[in-house]
N, C-alpha and C positions, 0 to 999 in steps of 0.2 A: 214596223217591226215583224220580222218573219222568223217563225220557229219551226223546227223539223223534229221528227223522231227518226232515229237511225241506229245502225249497228256499225261498230268499229271493229273489224276483224272477225274472223270465224270463231264461233263459240262464245262471242261476247253478248252481254245483255242489252236490251233495248235502252238507248239513252235520249236525251232531249237537248238541243242546242239552238242557239240563235244563228241564222244565216246571215253572213255578212260578206258581200260580194261572192268570191269563189271559195269561202271558207265556212266551216261550222265551228262555233264557239261553244264547247260543252258547258252545260249549266249543272251546277251541284245542287240538285233539287232537294236532296236529303238535308243539306244544311239549312233548308227553309221549312223543313218538316213536310216535304212533298215527296211523292214517289214516282209520279208519272205525268205525262203531258196533259191529261184531263184536269189534274190538280191545278195547273197553271190557268187553264181555260175557266176554272171555277173561281179564281181569285177576283176580288173587287176590281182590280185593274190589271188584267193579264199583261198588257204591254209593260207596264211599270214592273211587274214582278219578273218578266223575263229580262228586262233591262238591268234590274238591280240584283238579280241572282249571282251568288259567287260563280265565277267562271274559270275554266281551265284554259290551257294553251290552244289556240285555233288549229283546226285540222283541215287540210285541203278537202273540198267536197268530193273530189274524185277518189278519195281514200275511203270513203264511207258508203255503206248500203243504205239508201233511204227506204224508210218503211212507210206504209200508209199512216197518215197522222190521226189514227183513231185508237181508243183503247176499249172501253166497253159500251160506247154510245151505239144506238140505233142509227140507221140511215133511212130517211124518208124522201119522198120526191113529190114534186107538183107537176101536174100535166096541163096542157093546153093553156100555157101562160103567154104564148106568142102566137101571132096570127098564122105563121108558117106551121106551128105545130097543130093548130085547129084544122088547117087544110089537109095536112098529111094524115091525121086520124080519120077524117071524113073520107079520104081516099081509100084507107084500109078497109073500111067496113061501111057497106051502104046501110046495113041494118041498124048501125050505131051512129050514123052521121048526125041525126038530129040530136043526139045526146052531147056529142062533142061540140056541136054548134051553140047549144044552149049553155054548156058549162063555160064557154069562153066569155060570156056576158053576165053570168049568174053572180050573185053576191058570194055563194059558197064555192071555193075552188075545188078542183080535183086534187086530192092528196092520197097518197098510197105508201104502204111500207115497201121499201126497196131492199135492205140488206141488214144482216147482222155483221158484226166485225169479221168473222170468219170467211165471209163471203166477199170481203173488200180486198182489192189489190192496189198496190202502190206504184210509184214511178218505175218503169222499166219491167214490171212484173206483168205476166200474161193475163189477158182477160179472154173469157170463153164465149164462143157462140154455141148455142145448144145443138147437139148432134141430130136432133129431131126437127130442126128448123131450116128452112131454105131462103129466108129473107131476113137479114140482120143488119142493123145499123148502130153505130155509136151515136149517143146523144150528148154533146157537149154542154155542160151546165154550170153556171155560177152556184157554188155550193156554200150555204150559210153555215158557220159554226156557232152553235147556240148552247149556252150554259143551262143548267138545271133550272135557273131562274127565268129561262125563256128570253134571255138577252142575247142579241147577236154581238159576238165578241170577235168575229173575224170571218174570213172566207177562204175557200180553196177551190181547186179545180176538181169537177166531177164528170165522170163518164157514166151515164145511165144506159147501159147496154139494153137493147131492145130487140126481141124477135117479132117482126112486124107481121108476118104471116100468122102466127099463133094468135096474136091480139086481134087481128083482122078477121079471123075465122069466127070469133065470138068474143065480145068484150069482157065476158065472164072469165075468159082465159088470161086476163091482164096478169095476175099474179105469176103464172107460169112463163109469160112472155118477159117479165121483168125481174123475178127473183129466183136465182139459181146459183150454183157454185161458181164463183169468180164472175159475177155479174156486174160489179160496180168498181170503178176506179176512183181513187182520191189521192190527191197530192199535187205537187211533189212535197208540199208543206203547207203551212197556214200562215196567211197574212193577217195579223192582229190589227184591227182598225176600229176606232170608236170616234166619230161615226164612220160608216162606210162612204166611200166616195160617191159622188153623183152618178146616177145611172148611165149618163152619156160618157163617163170616164172609165166605165167597166166594159172594155171590149172582149169580144169571144171570137176565137179563131179556130177552125177545124181544118186539119190536113190529114189525108189518108194516103199512105204510100204502099205501093205493091211492086215488089221486085225492083225496088230503087226508084221507081217512078211515081209522081204524084197523080192519083187517079180521081181525087175529089178534093177540092178546097173551097171554103166559104167562110164568111165572118158576119157577125152581127154585134149588137151590144145590149146591155140591160135596158137602154132607152126604149127598145122595141117591145118590152114586156108590157102586158095589159094590166098587170097587178104589181103592187109594191111589195118589197121584202117584209116590211113590218106586218102587212096584211096577212101574207101567207103564214108568218110565224104566229100571229094571233089565232088563226084558224087551227093550226097544229097543235097549239097549247090549250085549245078550248076545253077538251075533255080528256087530255092526256097529261100525265106527269112523267118526266124523263130524269130520273135521279142522277143519271151519269151525263146528262146533256144529250144533244141530238145534232146530227148533220141533216140539212135540208137542201136537196137539189131543187133548183127553182124553175126547171123546165127549160126546153130548148127552142131556139129560133132557127136552128140549122137542121134539116132533115133532108137527106138525099132523096131524089125521086124514085119511083117504083122500079126503074131499070137497074138500080144499084143495090148490091148486097155485098157484105164483108166476105172476104175469103180467108181461109187458114193461111197464116203467114203475113197477112196485112199488118201495118204499123199505123197506129192512130196517135196523132199529136194534137193535143187540146191546149191552146194558150188562153189565158185570162189576164187581161191588163191589171197590174198591180200584184199579180201572184207569180206567174211563171208558166212553165209548159209541163204538162203531164203526158208522158209517152208510154203507150201499152202495146206490146205485140199481141196479135190475135191468134187464138187457137181454136179449132173445132174438134172436140173429142168428148168422149164420155168422162164424167167427173172422176177425179182420183179419190179412192176410198181408203 
């Protein structure tokens, strides 16, 4: 079951629908005493709720504007959950190399705050690279959709944008390297799944296009992760309460080497098996105020 948040026409309000092939089936949430997508995610059985909700006439997906599938939730992220990420972080900073090496095998994972809803962008919406950074990469990540009860109710595609030179200069700069305006991509929708597929059935593919040419492409899968999803969620909820639920980006196994950086005008495509493809153009500019 796939559900999306979208707009139908200029000036319309955000709506929720089931994604069925190339169409969106609008859901009448009000008839079920609900108002927004996160209400569905909070249901005892989100997939059944979306399936049984009164529905309108299907709309071609090309006629709607997809919105990031987030309401009031926070977005958090995990780091160094793949061997490639560990290696890349150690390459960034000699001073912090031992920290990244140790956290890869430690019981406690690296978890950090990534974004508020206002900093999130959806499918076909631009993500930013900081104007004061010279080394920037996308980080394709399986992103868990978690209810307020800390139950994994589904997953989506995440892009954890990262300014590698800022983080590499000093690991204490991590919040600035990770959290800024338009720093996180989520979408294009949410796949509701209970339980989640086996890790080897969740493939991740990254492609970066520049002037129409593919300048970077690589793939991995959740099977390459050193940590399990439930373990990460358990640590995230250990001393935190998320009344609106939370999104958790689970780390990346694809990191371009030190010779690559994103350019203004690049287009990033991230595909996750079982979900779909999140596409974001890249811009480098001062944030809009």
